[in-house]
N, C-alpha and C positions, 0 to 999 in steps of 0.2 A: 735475384731478378722477380723472378719471379713466382716464386714462394710467398713473397710481401706482400708482392700486386694481389692471389691466389684469396694469402688470409686477410688482408686487409679487404678487398670484396667479400670474404664472409665475414668476415666484422660490420660493415656495412650492412651487410642484408637480415644478419640476426635484429640486430641495433631494428633496424627498420619495421622487424616481425614483430618486437618486443613492445614495442611507440604504437603502433597498428593496434592488439591483442588488448596494450593497458590500458587506448584511450576506448576501447567498444565496451570495457565495463564501465560502466557506472553504479558508483555510489550506492545503496538504501538508504532510503527513506525514513528516519525515524516517523513514526505514527503513533499515537495515542488510542484506543478505543473506546470511549464516554456512552451512560446509559441509563437513560432515567427511569425506566422502566424493571421493574422488579417480580413480576410475574414470570413464570415455570419457559414460558415460549419466546416469552424477548429475551429471559437468559440466555436457552439453547441457538435464538439466532444471532446469539453476541458472541458464544462460544464460538455459533460458527462459519461467524467477521474474522474472531482472533486466529483463526486454521489456517485461513482462506493469507491474512495477512502476513502469517506464521511463515508456510510456505511457499511465498512467491517468491524471492529474492527479491524485489524492488523496494523490500520495506522490511524494518526492524519494530520490531511490537516495544514500543518507552514508555515509561508511565514517570510522571512529577513536570505536567509541564515545561520538557524541557525546550526552550529558544530554539528554533525552526526543524518543531514537529508538526506532521499533521494532525487534526485531532478529527477522528471520524467519529461525528455525534451522534446517536439514533437519539433522535431528539423524543420520543416520547415511544411508550409502551406499543409494541407492534398490535398491531389491527388483525382480525381471523373472521373469519366468514366459512361457517358449512356448506357445500357444497358433496351434496348424493352424500358418499361415507367419505369422506374425503375434507381434510378443513387448507382453503386456500389464505395464506396472510399476505398482509399489505403495510409494507415498513419505507420511514421516513427519513433519509442520512443527511445528514449538515455536513459540513467543511471546508473542517476550519484552518488557519495560521493558529501559531502560538499565540499569537499574540492578539487572537480570537475574534478574526475576521472573517467572514465567511468567504469562502471562493469560493464552492459550488454545494450542491443540494442530488441527492440521490432516491428515489422514491418507484417504488414498482414490489412488486406480489409473486411467491411461489406456492407454490403445495408444501405444507408445513411438515411432509416427508421427506421433502426434496430438498432443505435448506442451504443445499452449497450450491445451487441456479441462483438465487439472492445475493450470497456473502459472490460471487464469481461479477455480479454488474457491480455490489458493490465498489469489489475489487478497480473493474474499468475505472468505474468515474475516479478513484482513487489515485489512480497511475496519473490520467489527462490533468487535474488539478494537482499532485505529484511534482508537476515536471517545475513546478514555480518554486518546490520548499526549496532549499540547497539539501545537497543529503545529510544522512550522521555524518556526525564528527567536523562536517565542514559548517554545519552552523558557531558554533564557539571559538573557530578562526576567524571569522569575519570579519576583516577589519572600520 
């Protein structure tokens, strides 16, 4: 009898741990990166933003305007200004759903030799907005 209780208790504990672990892991949100500008600085900025999303774990890069995707839209070319020996860039990002409804905006600036700082800011803004978007894979299963 005591062996049955032991194994039953152990099974319940393992089940509870498995449920808690599964509940804590969120599915990544599909994200598409769009840009208007095709100058070298805007393309470098876009590559930096894509890398930030690719390595975040909260998002999965997507293409083709899939339903349920978050669209990170680099609205114009990246502006810049020379400050001493360095360049300071300024960007504007629209955060839209796949129905092209604006969910948020991100604007900021950083040094052109530290684009990852701007990319991190874009990623933070997208995480806030991404909470309103269905995770990747769930958008197609929505009833």
